[in-house]
Every structure is written in C-alpha cells, then in structure tokens.
C-alpha positions in Angstrom: 48.0 -125.2 117.8 44.6 -126.4 116.4 44.7 -128.2 113.0 43.2 -125.3 110.4 39.7 -125.9 108.8 39.9 -128.1 106.1 36.9 -127.9 103.1 34.4 -131.0 103.8 36.0 -132.7 100.7 39.8 -132.5 101.6 39.0 -133.9 104.8 37.4 -136.4 103.6 39.8 -137.6 101.5 42.8 -137.4 104.4 43.4 -140.4 106.2 41.7 -141.0 109.4 44.8 -141.0 111.5 47.7 -139.5 111.7 49.9 -143.0 111.7 47.5 -143.6 108.1 48.5 -140.7 106.6 52.4 -140.9 107.5 52.3 -144.6 105.7 50.4 -142.3 102.6 53.3 -140.0 102.5 56.4 -142.1 103.1 54.6 -144.1 100.1 54.5 -141.0 98.4 58.1 -140.1 98.6 59.0 -143.1 98.2 57.4 -143.1 94.7 59.0 -139.8 93.6 62.8 -140.7 94.5 62.1 -143.4 92.6 60.5 -141.8 89.2 63.4 -139.5 90.2 65.9 -142.2 90.1 64.9 -143.0 86.7 63.7 -140.5 85.3 66.2 -140.4 82.1 64.4 -143.7 81.0 60.8 -142.6 80.6 59.4 -141.2 77.3 58.8 -137.9 76.6 56.0 -137.8 74.6 52.9 -140.3 74.4 53.5 -143.6 72.4 51.1 -143.0 69.9 49.7 -141.5 66.5 47.6 -138.5 66.1 44.4 -139.5 66.0 44.5 -143.1 67.5 42.9 -142.5 70.9 39.5 -140.5 69.2 39.3 -144.2 67.0 39.0 -145.8 69.7 35.9 -143.5 71.0 32.4 -144.6 69.7 30.2 -142.6 67.4 27.5 -141.8 70.4 27.7 -141.1 73.6 25.8 -143.8 75.8 22.0 -143.4 77.0 22.0 -144.0 80.0 25.0 -144.5 82.5 
C-alpha cells in the first residue's frame, strides 16, 4: 500500500517521521482524554460581557504590519 498523495501544505505540516507522528498523536489523545475527564468543570459561555473585546481593539488598523 502506498501513502496517499498529500497537498504540499498538508505534507509540510505533518511530522517527518512515524516516531514523531506517534508521539504527537499520543499527546493529542491524552489531552482529549484529560479534557473529557474534567469537561463538567469547563465553562459553557465566555466570561466577557458584550463589547468587552471590541473596546480593547484600536480605533484603526496599523499603517504597517
């Protein structure tokens, strides 16, 4: 079986070897399991009031990046 062809940007984002891929995959699954163990304590809504974030933005975009 050959590996499927990936879009260049997808190939670039993937780890270069199977050992790194496995390590990252295990880290993600561990994070997901920890989240599910404690999901009841996570907030359902944001802790900001309407307009709080907009009030922190500058009045205009910067002239340069």
